[in-house]
C-alpha positions as CSV (number, residue, x, y, z in Angstrom):
1,M,-24.2,7.5,-39.9
2,K,-24.8,9.7,-36.0
3,R,-25.9,5.9,-34.7
4,V,-22.6,5.1,-36.0
5,I,-20.3,8.1,-34.1
6,I,-22.0,7.3,-31.1
7,F,-21.5,3.4,-30.7
8,F,-17.7,4.1,-31.7
9,F,-17.4,6.7,-29.1
10,S,-18.7,4.4,-26.2
11,M,-17.0,1.8,-27.0
12,F,-13.8,3.8,-26.9
13,F,-13.9,4.7,-23.1
14,F,-15.7,1.2,-22.8
15,I,-12.1,-0.3,-23.8
16,L,-9.8,2.0,-21.8
17,L,-11.9,2.5,-19.1
18,L,-11.7,-1.6,-18.6
19,P,-8.6,-1.9,-16.8
20,L,-10.0,0.4,-13.8
21,S,-12.3,-2.7,-13.1
22,K,-9.2,-5.0,-11.6
23,A,-9.6,-6.4,-8.4
24,V,-7.1,-5.0,-5.6
25,T,-3.8,-6.6,-5.2
26,T,-2.7,-7.9,-0.9
27,D,0.8,-9.4,0.0
28,T,0.4,-10.8,2.8
29,I,3.3,-11.7,5.3
30,G,4.1,-13.8,8.6
31,G,1.6,-16.0,10.3
32,T,-0.3,-16.6,13.5
33,T,1.7,-19.5,15.4
34,A,2.6,-16.5,18.8
35,T,2.1,-12.9,20.0
36,Y,4.5,-10.4,19.9
37,D,5.2,-6.8,21.1
38,Y,8.2,-4.1,20.7
39,F,7.2,-1.4,22.7
40,G,9.1,1.8,22.1
41,A,11.2,1.4,19.0
42,Q,10.2,1.1,15.2
43,Q,10.5,-2.3,13.5
44,A,10.4,-2.9,9.9
45,H,9.6,-6.1,8.1
46,S,10.9,-6.7,4.3
47,I,7.9,-7.5,2.1
48,T,8.0,-8.0,-2.0
49,A,5.1,-6.8,-4.5
50,S,3.7,-8.8,-6.7
51,A,2.0,-6.6,-8.8
52,S,2.5,-2.7,-9.4
53,G,-0.2,-0.4,-8.3
54,I,-0.9,2.8,-6.0
55,L,-0.1,1.9,-1.6
56,T,-4.4,2.1,-0.4
57,T,-3.5,0.9,3.3
58,L,-0.8,-1.3,5.2
59,G,-2.4,-3.7,8.0
60,M,-1.2,-5.2,11.1
61,N,-2.8,-8.6,12.8
62,I,-3.5,-7.7,16.6
63,D,-4.1,-10.5,19.3
64,S,-5.1,-8.3,22.4
65,A,-5.3,-4.9,21.4
66,S,-4.1,-1.7,23.2
67,G,-3.2,1.8,22.5
68,N,-2.6,3.1,19.6
69,I,-0.2,2.2,16.7
70,R,1.8,3.5,13.4
71,L,2.2,1.8,10.7
72,A,4.5,3.0,7.6
73,I,6.1,2.0,4.0
74,Y,9.6,2.3,3.1
75,S,12.3,2.0,0.2
76,N,14.6,-0.7,0.4
77,G,18.3,0.0,0.1
78,A,21.3,-2.1,0.2
79,G,19.1,-4.6,2.6
80,K,17.6,-2.3,5.4
81,P,14.6,0.0,5.2
82,A,16.2,3.4,2.9
83,N,13.8,6.2,2.6
84,L,10.3,6.7,4.2
85,L,7.6,7.2,1.7
86,G,4.6,7.3,3.7
87,E,2.9,6.6,7.2
88,S,-0.8,6.4,8.7
89,S,-1.5,8.5,11.4
90,S,-1.9,7.1,15.1
91,T,-4.9,4.7,15.5
92,I,-6.0,3.2,18.3
93,A,-5.7,-0.4,18.1
94,T,-8.5,-2.9,17.7
95,A,-8.7,-6.8,17.5
96,G,-7.8,-8.5,14.2
97,W,-6.3,-6.9,11.0
98,N,-6.1,-3.2,11.2
99,D,-5.7,-1.5,8.1
100,L,-4.5,1.9,8.0
101,T,-4.3,4.0,5.0
102,I,-1.2,5.5,3.5
103,P,-2.4,9.6,1.9
104,G,0.3,10.2,-0.6
105,G,0.3,7.8,-3.3
106,V,2.8,5.9,-3.1
107,S,3.2,3.9,-5.8
108,I,4.5,0.7,-5.6
109,V,6.4,-1.7,-8.5
110,A,6.0,-5.4,-9.0
111,S,8.6,-7.5,-8.1
112,T,10.1,-4.4,-5.6
113,T,11.6,-5.0,-1.6
114,Y,9.3,-3.0,0.2
115,W,9.6,-2.5,4.7
116,I,6.2,-2.4,6.5
117,A,7.0,-0.5,9.3
118,Y,5.3,0.0,12.6
119,Q,5.2,1.4,16.1
120,Q,3.3,1.0,19.4
121,D,2.7,2.8,22.1
122,T,2.1,0.2,25.1
123,G,3.2,-3.2,25.8
124,A,0.6,-4.7,26.3
125,C,-0.5,-4.7,22.5
126,K,0.3,-8.5,21.2
127,I,0.8,-8.7,17.5
128,Y,0.5,-12.4,15.8
129,R,3.6,-13.3,14.3
130,Q,5.5,-15.9,12.7
131,N,7.3,-17.9,15.4
132,G,11.0,-18.5,15.0
133,E,13.2,-18.0,12.1
134,T,10.9,-17.6,8.7
135,G,14.2,-15.8,6.3
136,I,12.1,-12.8,6.3
137,P,14.6,-9.8,7.3
138,R,13.3,-7.3,10.0
139,R,14.9,-4.1,11.2
140,Y,14.7,-2.1,14.8
141,Y,15.7,0.6,16.8
142,S,14.9,2.8,19.8
143,H,12.5,5.1,19.1
144,S,9.5,7.3,21.1
145,Y,5.8,6.8,19.7
146,G,5.9,9.2,17.0
147,A,6.2,10.6,13.5
148,F,8.7,7.7,11.8
149,D,12.2,8.4,10.9
150,S,12.3,10.2,7.3
151,T,15.4,7.7,6.7
152,W,16.0,4.6,8.2
153,Q,18.8,4.8,11.2
154,A,21.7,2.4,12.8
155,D,19.6,-0.5,13.7
156,D,20.0,-4.4,14.4
157,G,18.3,-7.2,13.0
158,D,17.2,-10.4,11.9
159,T,15.3,-13.1,10.0
160,S,13.3,-14.6,12.3
161,N,9.5,-13.5,14.4
162,T,7.9,-12.4,11.2
163,L,5.1,-10.3,12.0
164,N,1.6,-10.7,10.4
165,M,1.2,-7.6,8.1
166,R,-0.3,-6.3,4.7
167,M,-0.2,-4.2,2.1
168,T,-2.8,-3.4,-0.1
169,Y,-3.2,-1.4,-3.3
170,T,-5.3,-0.9,-6.5
171,P,-3.6,-1.4,-10.8
172,A,-2.4,2.0,-11.2
173,P,-5.2,4.0,-13.8
174,P,-4.6,3.8,-17.5
175,T,-2.6,6.7,-19.0
176,I,-5.4,7.7,-21.9
177,I,-4.0,9.8,-25.1
178,Y,-6.1,9.0,-27.7
179,T,-9.7,10.1,-26.0
180,N,-8.7,13.4,-25.7
181,L,-8.0,13.1,-29.8
182,L,-11.3,11.4,-30.4
183,F,-13.3,14.5,-28.4
184,N,-11.2,16.8,-30.2
185,W,-11.9,15.3,-33.7
186,L,-15.6,14.9,-33.0
187,K,-15.8,18.3,-31.4
188,N,-14.4,19.8,-34.4
189,K,-17.1,17.6,-36.9
190,N,-19.5,19.1,-35.0
191,K,-20.5,15.5,-34.1
192,L,-20.6,15.9,-29.9
193,W,-24.8,16.5,-30.2
194,F,-25.4,13.9,-28.1
195,I,-23.2,15.4,-25.2
196,G,-24.9,18.6,-25.2
197,V,-21.5,20.0,-27.0
198,K,-20.8,22.4,-30.5
């Protein structure tokens, strides 16, 4: 009888924790046909989430690195950035992909539009972009290098020169309800001898 309980208990945990093994999701915009810099402003490009999860990093692909960069994520409001959801710390730029950690456990919802915003503290930093019209909206306004505004300000915009950027997120952990119920049932029945609980 004890062997049956151990097997059932182990399988129960295996089934519940299996979703945690899913691979991370990365959504990418822009290309590498040209380079760009936008010093003295904060600029954002729209991106639509392909899945749901918890945001871990925002990334920017840099050709010629110089100075420091910041990245942030905004919610969407009437086709432009709205409220700041999370931002990175100031980070020294390096050539290639710069994936900056976004703390705070920002929730990403599938098929929802977000905005990846960036700042750079020198015009010598050249960022990869897709040259010309891309159809992906971008918004921008003048801003000194530093913390991102909590709400997006009056701006200008177009749908060209999309920077090569990405967001990476992990699946949200499942809500485990029956585990505690099973644990309590086994404890009350005094069947948790195999993990040392009486």
